[in-house]
C-alpha positions in Angstrom: -99.6 -119.9 29.8 -102.0 -118.8 32.4 -101.2 -115.8 34.7 -101.2 -118.3 37.8 -98.3 -120.1 36.3 -96.3 -116.8 35.4 -96.5 -115.4 38.8 -95.6 -118.8 40.4 -92.3 -118.7 38.3 -91.9 -115.0 38.9 -92.4 -115.4 43.0 -89.6 -117.9 43.0 -87.3 -116.0 40.7 -87.7 -112.7 43.1 -87.5 -114.6 46.4 -84.2 -116.6 45.2 -82.8 -113.2 44.2 -83.3 -111.0 46.9 -81.1 -112.7 49.2 -78.2 -112.0 47.2 -79.2 -108.4 46.5 -79.4 -106.8 49.7 -78.3 -103.3 48.3 -81.1 -103.8 45.4 -84.8 -104.3 45.2 -86.3 -106.5 42.5 -89.4 -105.7 40.5 -91.2 -108.6 38.4 -94.0 -109.2 37.0 -95.9 -109.7 33.4 -97.6 -107.5 30.7 -100.6 -108.3 29.3 -103.0 -107.0 26.6 -106.2 -105.6 28.5 -108.5 -106.5 26.1 -107.5 -110.1 25.2 -105.6 -111.1 28.6 -102.9 -112.3 26.2 -99.2 -111.6 27.3 -97.3 -108.8 25.4 -94.0 -110.4 24.3 -91.0 -107.8 24.4 -92.7 -104.9 25.9 -90.2 -102.1 27.5 -89.8 -102.0 30.9 -87.5 -98.7 31.9 -87.2 -96.3 34.8 -85.1 -93.4 36.1 -86.3 -91.5 33.2 -85.6 -94.4 30.9 -81.6 -94.3 31.8 -82.1 -98.2 32.9 -84.5 -101.0 32.0 -85.1 -104.5 30.1 -87.7 -106.0 28.0 -89.8 -108.5 28.8 -89.4 -112.3 27.4 -91.4 -114.1 24.6 -94.1 -114.6 27.3 -94.6 -111.2 28.7 -92.3 -111.9 31.6 -89.8 -109.6 33.3 -87.6 -109.0 36.1 -85.5 -105.8 36.8 -83.0 -104.9 39.5 -83.0 -101.5 40.8 -80.8 -99.8 43.3 -82.9 -98.9 46.4 -82.0 -95.4 45.9 -84.8 -95.4 43.2 -87.6 -96.3 45.6 -90.7 -94.1 44.4 -89.3 -93.5 41.0 -91.6 -94.0 37.9 -91.4 -97.5 36.2 -92.5 -97.0 32.5 -94.0 -100.0 30.4 -94.4 -99.3 27.0 -95.5 -101.6 23.6 -96.0 -100.7 20.1 -99.6 -100.0 19.3 -100.6 -99.5 23.1 -100.9 -96.9 25.6 -97.7 -96.6 27.7 -98.5 -97.2 31.7 -96.4 -96.0 34.6 -96.2 -97.3 38.0 -94.1 -96.1 41.1 -92.0 -98.3 42.5 -92.0 -99.7 45.9 -89.6 -102.0 48.1 -90.9 -105.6 48.5 -93.1 -105.0 45.5 -95.4 -107.8 44.8 -95.1 -109.3 41.3 -97.1 -106.9 38.8 -99.8 -107.9 36.6 -99.5 -104.9 34.1 -102.3 -104.6 31.5 -101.8 -102.1 28.5 -105.0 -100.7 26.7 -104.7 -100.9 22.6 -103.7 -97.2 21.7 -106.6 -95.4 20.5 -105.0 -93.8 17.8 -104.0 -96.8 15.5 -102.3 -96.3 11.9 -104.1 -93.7 10.0 -103.9 -91.7 6.8 -101.1 -89.2 6.6 -102.7 -85.6 6.9 -99.4 -83.7 5.6 -99.6 -84.8 2.0 -96.6 -82.7 1.0 -94.3 -85.3 2.7 -93.3 -88.7 0.9 -91.7 -91.5 2.4 -88.5 -90.8 0.4 -88.3 -87.2 1.7 -89.0 -88.3 5.5 -86.3 -91.1 5.3 -83.7 -88.8 3.9 -84.8 -86.0 6.5 -84.2 -88.7 9.3 -80.8 -89.5 7.8 -79.6 -86.0 7.8 -81.1 -85.5 11.6 -79.0 -88.4 12.9 -76.2 -86.0 14.1 -78.5 -83.9 16.4 -80.8 -86.7 17.5 -78.4 -89.3 18.7 -75.9 -88.2 21.5 -72.1 -87.1 20.0 -70.7 -86.9 23.5 -69.3 -89.9 25.7 -71.1 -91.8 27.4 -71.7 -95.8 28.5 -74.2 -98.3 27.0 -74.4 -101.1 29.1 -76.0 -104.1 27.7 -76.8 -107.9 27.8 -77.5 -110.1 25.1 -78.8 -114.0 24.4 -78.0 -116.1 21.5 -79.9 -119.4 20.8 -79.1 -121.3 17.8 -81.1 -124.6 16.7 -80.7 -127.3 14.0 -83.8 -128.6 13.4 -85.5 -129.0 16.8 -82.5 -129.5 18.7 -80.4 -126.7 20.4 -76.9 -126.6 19.4 -75.7 -123.3 21.1 -76.3 -121.1 23.9 -74.7 -117.9 25.0 -75.4 -114.9 26.9 -73.2 -111.9 27.8 -73.1 -108.6 30.2 -71.0 -105.8 28.7 -70.2 -102.0 28.7 -69.6 -100.1 25.5 -67.8 -97.0 26.1 -69.2 -94.4 23.3 -66.8 -91.7 22.7 -69.0 -89.7 20.3 -66.9 -90.8 17.1 -68.8 -92.9 14.4 -66.2 -95.3 14.3 -67.3 -99.1 14.9 -64.4 -99.6 17.1 -65.4 -98.7 20.4 -63.9 -99.7 24.1 -65.7 -102.9 24.9 -65.8 -104.5 28.5 -67.0 -107.6 29.0 -68.2 -108.1 32.4 -69.5 -111.6 32.7 -70.4 -114.2 29.7 -71.2 -118.1 29.5 -71.6 -119.9 26.6 -72.3 -123.9 25.4 -71.9 -125.3 22.1 -72.9 -128.9 20.8 -69.2 -129.6 19.1 -70.3 -132.3 17.1 -73.5 -130.7 15.5 -71.7 -127.2 15.2 -68.9 -129.0 13.3 -66.5 -126.7 15.0 -68.1 -123.6 13.8 -68.2 -120.5 16.4 -71.5 -118.9 16.6 -72.2 -115.9 18.4 -71.1 -111.8 18.7 -68.1 -110.0 18.5 -67.8 -106.4 20.0 -68.0 -104.9 16.5 -71.1 -107.0 15.7 -72.8 -105.9 19.0 -71.9 -102.2 18.2 -73.0 -102.1 14.8 -76.5 -103.2 16.0 -77.1 -99.4 16.8 -78.2 -98.6 13.1 -78.5 -95.0 13.8 -74.9 -94.7 14.8 -73.1 -97.4 13.4 -70.5 -96.4 10.8 -71.0 -97.8 7.2 -75.0 -98.9 8.2 -76.7 -99.8 5.1 -80.1 -98.6 6.2 -78.8 -95.3 7.2 -76.9 -94.7 4.0 -77.5 -92.5 0.9 -77.2 -95.4 -1.3 -80.3 -97.0 0.3 -82.4 -93.8 -1.3 -81.3 -94.5 -4.6 -81.6 -98.8 -4.3 -85.2 -98.5 -2.8 -88.7 -97.6 -3.0 -90.4 -95.6 -0.3 -94.0 -95.1 0.8 -95.4 -93.0 3.5 -98.1 -95.5 5.2 -99.5 -92.7 7.6 -99.1 -91.7 11.2 -99.4 -93.4 14.6 -99.2 -93.4 18.2 -96.0 -94.9 19.6 -94.5 -94.3 23.0 -96.5 -91.4 23.7 -95.5 -89.6 20.6 -97.1 -89.1 17.1 -94.6 -90.8 14.2 -94.7 -91.2 10.7 -94.6 -95.0 9.5 -92.5 -95.3 6.2 -92.1 -98.5 4.4 -89.1 -99.3 2.0 -88.6 -102.2 -0.5 -85.6 -102.7 -2.6 -86.2 -101.7 -6.4 -86.8 -104.7 -8.5 -83.9 -106.1 -11.1 -81.0 -105.0 -9.0 -78.4 -107.9 -8.2 -77.3 -106.9 -4.8 -78.4 -107.1 -1.4 -81.4 -105.4 -0.4 -84.2 -105.1 2.1 -87.8 -105.2 2.8 -89.3 -103.3 6.0 -90.8 -100.3 7.9 -89.3 -97.4 9.9 -91.2 -95.3 12.7 -89.7 -91.5 12.5 -90.6 -89.2 15.5 -92.8 -86.4 13.8 -91.4 -83.5 15.8 -87.8 -84.6 15.6 -87.5 -86.7 12.7 -85.4 -89.3 14.6 -85.5 -92.7 13.5 -87.0 -94.7 16.6 -87.7 -98.3 15.0 -86.4 -100.3 12.5 -88.3 -103.4 11.5 -87.0 -105.0 8.1 -86.1 -108.4 6.6 -83.5 -109.3 3.8 -85.2 -109.1 0.3 -85.8 -112.8 -0.7 -85.3 -111.9 -4.1 -81.8 -111.0 -3.7 -81.0 -113.1 -0.8 -78.5 -114.9 -2.3 -76.0 -111.9 -2.5 -75.6 -111.5 1.1 -72.3 -112.4 2.2 -71.6 -114.2 5.6 -69.0 -112.9 8.0 -66.0 -110.5 7.5 -63.5 -111.0 4.5 -61.0 -112.8 7.1 -63.8 -115.1 8.5 -64.8 -115.8 4.7 -61.5 -117.0 4.0 -60.8 -119.0 6.9 -64.2 -120.9 5.8 -62.6 -121.2 2.5 -59.9 -122.7 3.6 -61.7 -125.4 5.8 -63.8 -126.0 2.9 -66.9 -124.5 4.5 -69.6 -122.9 2.5 -72.5 -120.6 4.1 -75.4 -119.6 2.7 -77.8 -116.9 4.2 -81.4 -118.3 3.8 -83.3 -115.4 5.4 -83.7 -113.3 8.9 -86.1 -110.6 10.3 -84.7 -107.9 12.5 -86.0 -105.2 14.8 -84.0 -102.6 16.3 -85.9 -99.9 19.0 -84.6 -96.6 20.4 -85.8 -94.7 23.4 -85.7 -91.0 24.1 -83.8 -89.8 27.0 -83.8 -86.3 27.5 -82.9 -84.4 24.2 -81.5 -87.5 22.6 -82.5 -90.9 21.3 -80.5 -94.3 22.5 -80.7 -97.8 21.2 -83.2 -99.6 23.4 -83.0 -103.3 22.4 -82.4 -105.3 19.3 -84.0 -108.5 18.0 -83.1 -110.7 15.0 -83.7 -114.1 14.0 -81.8 -115.8 11.3 -81.6 -118.8 9.1 -78.0 -119.9 8.0 -76.7 -123.2 5.9 -73.4 -124.7 6.4 -72.2 -127.2 4.1 -68.7 -129.0 3.8 -68.1 -131.5 1.3 -64.8 -132.4 2.3 -65.8 -133.1 5.7 -69.3 -134.8 4.7 -71.8 -132.5 6.5 -74.2 -130.1 5.9 -77.1 -128.3 8.4 -79.1 -125.4 8.6 -79.4 -123.4 11.7 -81.8 -121.0 13.2 -80.3 -118.3 15.3 -82.0 -115.9 17.4 -80.3 -113.0 19.4 -81.7 -110.9 21.9 -80.1 -107.6 23.0 -81.1 -105.2 25.3 -79.4 -102.1 26.7 -80.3 -102.2 30.6 -78.5 -98.9 31.2 -77.2 -95.6 29.7 -74.9 -93.7 31.8 -74.6 -90.0 30.7 -71.6 -89.0 33.0 -68.2 -88.7 31.6 -66.3 -91.7 32.1 -62.5 -93.2 32.8 -61.6 -95.8 30.4 -60.9 -99.4 31.9 -57.4 -100.6 31.6 -56.3 -101.8 28.1 -55.7 -105.3 29.1 -59.5 -105.5 30.4 -60.9 -104.5 27.2 -61.9 -107.2 24.7 -60.6 -106.6 21.1 -63.4 -105.4 18.6 -62.6 -108.7 16.5 -62.3 -111.3 19.2 -65.6 -113.7 19.5 -67.2 -113.2 22.8 -68.4 -117.1 22.9 -64.7 -118.1 23.1 -64.2 -117.0 26.8 -65.2 -120.3 28.4 -67.0 -120.3 31.8 -69.1 -122.6 33.9 -72.7 -122.8 33.2 -74.0 -122.3 36.7 -77.8 -121.8 37.9 -77.4 -118.6 39.7 -75.2 -116.8 37.4 -77.2 -113.8 36.2 -78.6 -112.9 39.6 -76.7 -109.7 40.2 -77.3 -108.5 36.7 -80.5 -106.9 34.5 -81.2 -109.5 31.8 -84.3 -110.6 29.5 -85.9 -113.6 31.2 -85.6 -116.8 29.1 -88.4 -118.4 27.6 -87.1 -122.1 28.1 -85.6 -123.9 30.7 -81.7 -123.0 29.6 -80.3 -124.6 32.4 -81.9 -127.6 31.0 -81.0 -127.2 27.5 -77.2 -126.6 28.8 -76.9 -129.8 30.4 -78.3 -131.5 27.2 -75.6 -129.8 25.1 -73.3 -131.0 27.8 -74.2 -134.6 27.7 -73.9 -134.8 23.9 -70.3 -133.1 24.0 -69.3 -135.7 26.4 -70.6 -138.6 24.5 -68.9 -137.0 21.3 -65.8 -137.0 23.5 -66.3 -140.8 24.5 -66.5 -141.5 20.7 -62.9 -139.7 20.0 -61.8 -141.4 23.1 -62.6 -144.9 21.3 -61.6 -144.0 18.0 -58.0 -143.3 19.5 -57.8 -146.7 21.1 -60.1 -149.2 19.4 -57.0 -150.2 16.6 -55.1 -151.8 19.7 -58.3 -154.0 20.2 -57.9 -157.6 18.5 -59.2 -157.3 14.7 -62.2 -159.7 15.2 -65.5 -157.7 14.5 -67.3 -159.1 17.3 -64.8 -158.3 19.6 -64.3 -154.8 18.6 -68.4 -154.6 18.7 -68.5 -155.7 22.4 -65.6 -153.3 23.4 -67.8 -150.7 22.0 -70.7 -151.3 23.5 -69.1 -152.6 26.6 -67.4 -149.0 26.9 -70.6 -147.3 26.6 -72.3 -149.5 29.2 -69.6 -148.8 31.7 -70.2 -145.0 31.3 -74.0 -145.6 32.0 -75.1 -144.8 28.5 -76.5 -147.9 26.9 -78.1 -150.8 29.0 -80.1 -153.2 26.9 -79.9 -155.6 23.7 -77.7 -155.6 20.9 -77.7 -157.6 17.6 -75.4 -157.1 14.3 -75.2 -159.0 11.0 -72.5 -158.8 8.6 -72.8 -160.6 5.3 -76.0 -161.5 6.4 -74.6 -163.6 9.2 -75.3 -163.0 12.9 -71.7 -161.9 14.3 -72.8 -160.6 17.4 -75.6 -160.7 19.9 -75.6 -159.7 23.8 -77.4 -158.1 26.5 -76.2 -155.6 28.7 -77.7 -153.9 32.0 -76.9 -151.8 35.0 -78.2 -151.8 38.6 -82.0 -151.5 37.5 -82.4 -153.7 34.5 -82.5 -157.1 34.0 -82.3 -157.7 29.8 -82.1 -161.0 28.3 -82.4 -162.3 24.8 -85.9 -162.7 25.3 -86.7 -159.2 26.6 -89.4 -157.0 24.7 -88.6 -153.4 24.1 -91.1 -150.9 22.8 -89.4 -149.2 19.8 -91.2 -145.9 19.3 -90.7 -144.1 15.8 -89.2 -147.6 14.4 -92.4 -148.7 14.3 -93.2 -146.3 11.1 -91.4 -149.0 9.1 -94.1 -151.5 10.0 -96.8 -149.1 8.9 -95.4 -148.2 5.6 -94.4 -151.8 4.7 -98.5 -152.8 5.7 -99.2 -149.6 3.3 -97.2 -151.0 0.6 -98.4 -154.5 1.1 -102.2 -153.5 1.0 -101.0 -151.7 -2.5 -99.4 -154.5 -3.7 -102.7 -156.3 -3.3 -104.5 -153.5 -5.4 -106.6 -152.8 -2.0 -105.2 -149.1 -2.1 -102.7 -146.7 -4.2 -100.2 -144.5 -2.9 -101.9 -141.6 -4.8 -105.4 -142.3 -3.1 -106.6 -139.3 -0.9 -107.3 -140.1 2.6 -111.2 -138.8 1.9 -111.5 -142.0 -0.1 -111.3 -144.3 2.9 -112.4 -141.5 5.8 -115.0 -139.3 4.1 -115.5 -137.3 7.1 -111.9 -136.5 7.9 -111.2 -132.8 7.7 -108.2 -133.0 5.7 -109.6 -135.6 2.8 -107.4 -134.2 0.2 -104.1 -135.3 1.6 -102.8 -138.5 -0.3 -101.3 -141.4 1.4 -97.8 -140.6 -0.1 -97.8 -137.4 1.5 -98.6 -139.0 4.9 -96.0 -141.6 4.2 -93.2 -139.0 3.7 -94.2 -136.4 6.3 -95.5 -134.0 3.5 -98.9 -133.6 4.7 -99.1 -130.5 6.8 -100.9 -132.0 9.5 -99.5 -130.7 12.8 -97.7 -133.6 15.0 -100.5 -134.3 18.0 -97.8 -135.3 20.1 -96.2 -131.8 20.1 -99.3 -130.0 21.7 -99.1 -129.9 25.4 -102.9 -130.1 25.6 -103.5 -133.3 23.7 -100.4 -134.9 25.2 -102.3 -134.9 28.6 -105.5 -136.3 27.1 -103.6 -138.9 25.5 -101.9 -140.3 28.8 -105.1 -140.6 30.5 -107.1 -143.2 28.7 -107.0 -145.1 25.4 -108.7 -143.8 22.1 -110.0 -145.9 19.0 -107.9 -144.8 16.0 -110.8 -142.9 14.4 -111.4 -140.9 17.3 -107.6 -140.3 17.5 -107.7 -138.8 14.0 -110.4 -136.6 14.4 -109.9 -135.2 18.1 -106.4 -134.9 17.9 -105.3 -134.8 14.2 -107.5 -132.6 12.5 -106.0 -129.2 13.3 -105.4 -126.7 10.9 -102.9 -127.5 8.2 -99.5 -126.1 8.8 -98.5 -125.6 5.1 -100.0 -126.8 1.5 -99.8 -130.7 1.2 -96.5 -131.9 -0.8 -94.8 -128.6 -0.6 -92.6 -129.1 2.5 -91.5 -131.8 4.9 -92.2 -131.7 8.5 -92.2 -134.8 10.5 -95.7 -135.4 12.2 -96.7 -138.4 14.2 -100.1 -137.3 13.4 -99.6 -138.6 9.4 -99.0 -142.3 10.7 -102.1 -142.1 12.8 -104.1 -141.3 9.9 -102.4 -144.3 8.0 -103.2 -146.6 10.8 -107.0 -145.4 10.5 -106.9 -146.0 6.9 -105.3 -149.6 7.5 -108.2 -150.5 9.9 -110.7 -149.2 7.2 -109.2 -151.3 4.4 -108.6 -154.7 6.3 -111.5 -154.1 8.8 -109.2 -155.2 11.3 -107.9 -152.9 14.5 -104.1 -151.8 13.7 -102.6 -153.9 16.1 -104.5 -157.1 14.6 -103.6 -155.9 11.3 -100.1 -155.9 12.1 -100.1 -159.3 13.5 -102.1 -160.7 10.6 -100.0 -159.3 7.7 -96.6 -159.1 9.1 -95.7 -160.8 12.6 -97.4 -164.2 11.7 -96.5 -164.5 8.4 -92.5 -163.9 9.5 -92.7 -166.1 12.6 -92.2 -163.0 15.1 -94.0 -164.6 17.9 -92.8 -161.8 20.4 -94.0 -158.9 18.7 -97.3 -157.1 19.4 -98.7 -153.5 19.1 -100.4 -151.7 21.5 -101.5 -153.0 25.0 -102.3 -156.3 23.8 -99.3 -158.2 24.6 -98.3 -156.7 28.2 -96.6 -158.8 30.4 -94.9 -161.1 27.9 -91.2 -160.3 28.9 -91.7 -156.4 28.2 -89.3 -154.6 30.0 -89.6 -151.4 32.0 -88.5 -148.1 30.7 -86.6 -145.7 32.9 -86.3 -141.8 32.6 -83.5 -140.4 34.7 -83.5 -143.5 36.8 -87.1 -143.7 37.6 -89.4 -146.0 36.0 -91.9 -145.1 33.3 -95.4 -143.9 34.0 -97.6 -146.2 32.1 -99.8 -144.8 29.3 -102.3 -146.2 26.9 -99.8 -147.3 24.1 -102.9 -147.8 21.8 -102.6 -143.9 21.4 -99.6 -144.0 19.4 -100.1 -147.2 17.4 -99.2 -146.5 13.7 -96.6 -144.0 14.4 -95.1 -146.4 17.3 -96.4 -148.7 19.7 -94.7 -152.0 18.8 -92.9 -154.2 21.3 -90.4 -156.7 19.8 -87.2 -158.4 20.5 -84.0 -158.1 18.9 -84.4 -161.7 17.4 -87.8 -160.8 16.0 -86.3 -157.7 14.5 -83.6 -159.7 12.8 -86.4 -161.7 11.1 -87.9 -158.5 10.1 -84.8 -157.2 8.3 -84.4 -160.4 6.6 -88.0 -160.3 5.0 -86.9 -156.8 3.4 -83.8 -158.7 1.8 -85.9 -161.8 0.5 -88.8 -160.2 -0.6 -91.1 -162.6 1.5 -93.7 -159.9 2.2 -93.7 -157.7 -0.7 -91.8 -157.7 -3.7 -88.1 -156.3 -3.6 -89.2 -153.5 -6.3 -92.0 -152.5 -3.9 -89.6 -152.4 -0.9 -87.3 -150.1 -3.2 -90.0 -147.5 -3.3 -90.3 -147.4 0.2 -86.7 -146.5 0.6 -86.6 -143.9 -2.3 -85.9 -140.4 -1.1 -89.0 -138.2 -1.1 -88.1 -135.0 1.1 -84.9 -133.9 2.8 -84.9 -134.5 6.4 -82.4 -131.7 7.4 -82.9 -132.4 11.1 -81.2 -135.7 10.8 -79.0 -134.7 7.7 -80.6 -137.4 5.4 -83.5 -138.1 3.2 -87.1 -139.4 4.1 -88.8 -142.2 2.0 -91.7 -143.7 2.8 -91.1 -144.6 6.7 -87.7 -145.0 6.3 -84.6 -142.6 6.6 -81.9 -142.6 3.7 -78.7 -141.4 5.3 -76.4 -138.6 3.9 -74.0 -137.0 6.5 -74.8 -139.1 9.9 -72.6 -142.0 9.3 -69.2 -141.6 7.8 -69.9 -145.2 5.5 -72.6 -143.2 3.8 -70.1 -141.6 1.2 -69.7 -145.1 -0.1 -72.4 -147.4 1.1 -76.4 -146.7 1.0 -77.4 -146.8 4.7 -81.0 -146.8 5.5 -82.7 -146.8 9.1 -85.1 -145.3 11.7 -84.6 -144.8 15.3 -87.2 -144.8 17.7 -88.2 -143.3 21.2 -91.1 -144.1 23.6 -90.7 -143.2 27.4 -87.3 -144.4 28.4 -87.4 -146.8 25.5 -84.8 -145.7 22.6 -83.8 -147.9 19.7 -81.9 -147.9 16.5 -82.5 -150.0 13.4 -80.0 -149.7 10.6 -79.4 -151.8 7.4 -76.6 -151.5 5.2 -77.8 -153.8 2.4 -74.6 -154.1 0.0 -72.8 -155.9 2.8 -75.6 -157.6 4.5 -75.3 -155.2 7.7 -78.0 -154.9 10.1 -77.8 -153.1 13.2 -80.1 -153.6 16.0 -79.6 -151.5 19.4 -82.4 -151.4 22.0 -82.1 -149.5 25.1 -84.4 -148.8 28.4 -82.8 -146.4 30.3 -83.3 -143.1 28.5 -81.5 -141.9 25.3 -78.1 -143.3 24.5 -75.6 -142.2 21.8 -77.3 -144.1 19.1 -75.7 -142.5 16.3 -72.1 -142.5 17.8 -72.4 -146.0 18.6 -73.9 -147.3 15.1 -71.0 -145.1 13.3 -68.5 -146.8 15.6 -69.9 -150.1 14.6 -70.3 -149.6 10.8 -66.5 -148.2 10.8 -65.2 -151.4 12.1 -67.5 -153.6 9.7 -65.9 -151.5 7.0 -62.5 -152.6 7.9 
């Protein structure tokens, strides 16, 4: 992200906020490394001798609302390993570009050899009562929690609050929730509430929290310590001490480092993570929460996490400054037939410390320490935080919230249908039409549908809205559903002994950078080759002009591997572009012609083509948010996507898998054999196919194989339940539609 973009963003933000904060002035900007010009994420921004402040976001941006009485005060900017900088605050301040110089005193060997790491840690624990303020004060804070399952956000929450600290070591502090908002994907979260309670916020303050493990005497017995040396941090000299759980212990432990002030022996920074060797001993939630999860049949596992806790000095004492953590959890419920992994990130900053004595708000206004903050439901309006200091978001949270809200509506629609569909006539075709007509009326499905049961077509129909004119002859681009064709073509060539699945790419593309990757690893997304369509710079180029397949491979699919091939699963379109290049080398045909010669023509799929070769043959237009798609060279995705076809032709494709007319049935079975866990979609990935585990309720007793597809306003679902001769083909050309919900509803009706 360049500076022009950063300041365009900040200028808009500043002007929007000023009108609503006449008694305040706004200082905004971004913090950079003076030597590299790179943003410094999470730099600390403070003023009024550090009693007020925020931290930058992940791109180094910040905005701070300051009462006008603080004009001409010093704004302090600090970051670990850099020299702090101070600036005078002015009203109508233009966006700041703050460049910090790397500190001239980096980590150096300790000069006081009589001190050991364990001694310093002990000294810091003993010094806690004098280093952290014991008298009454108020800590004002803001936090943001985001939770992702795979690449999809399933939860967002933010809160502004006051914690009334009374000088006791109790974790039950008066907690005033001033404002909050939260939204959760109800279906994806399966009813599990994610977020914070006042108690969990309060215990983030490791140095003062009652019973905190990292400041306990027991930590000294169970962990090894090492004094790494001294360094400059925030204009003070500190000791850096590492700690690691002793080997062989069967209880939770940690690995990390702390910074301890050389003068006061105060803990001023904790950076740590759970010990991977004992992570299985970590328990999630309180005893009461674990009991409730057990009753509900939920099993929760802690997979790992990293934590950062910073303190700042105000006068003679230290106060919590900010906390960041990133935790991975795994949830499973065999009773409800689901499992999912979450990546939970929490960012918490103390925006103000009021040292004056205080009067407590009324008891009715305080939130109980065990109450989930996220359970207070409010609207998610755009100008929600204009009067509060917050950490600027890294992403368009408004758009993410709208996406979650839409998914919740779709889930509600499914529940609504399930509650009334039993009243419809029992004929399967009538119920399928009722399902699709319902979503069509809601504006959520406009396209073609075809369903077979016991190998017979029992339903076929086109649905439209004001923009579309779909009929049975309409051709739709099917996006990643095309991967089923690429994998079949590879298997067909293997059956003819023109290649082997354990062959390396280098055998066919000797100049390719990642020649040691195998065909099988490409087919199962275990190659480690980064997804070229996730690179914004590549995406722009790919939309401008067509590239020959080998040029696509060498220019866009040759970035450094993300992991050792065969060790992980990570969905990557790049792998299927490389497969297309191998197919072209083996067949000596362009990929589009190879698909036509080996698949479309033998199966009589006369209304199917790949790339740009058949444009104009009844191909419909894709719509994104009601607007016609912007054309792009489809050749640039062939192999990973790029096929245009009809529902009737996809029926021929489906039947070819059943009757073995392309490859022997045992060869097709190799394609749909699970090879790697595909946790984003609650299933397993074979070779170009997803084998379902938890997306569809019918998967409890039937094998369901499928592959969805996405391409510029076109969304598809191609699904087979072979044991009952079921094929579901859904083709939509007006943006995303509830393809999993609709498919599940249809499967349930076919199973009755």
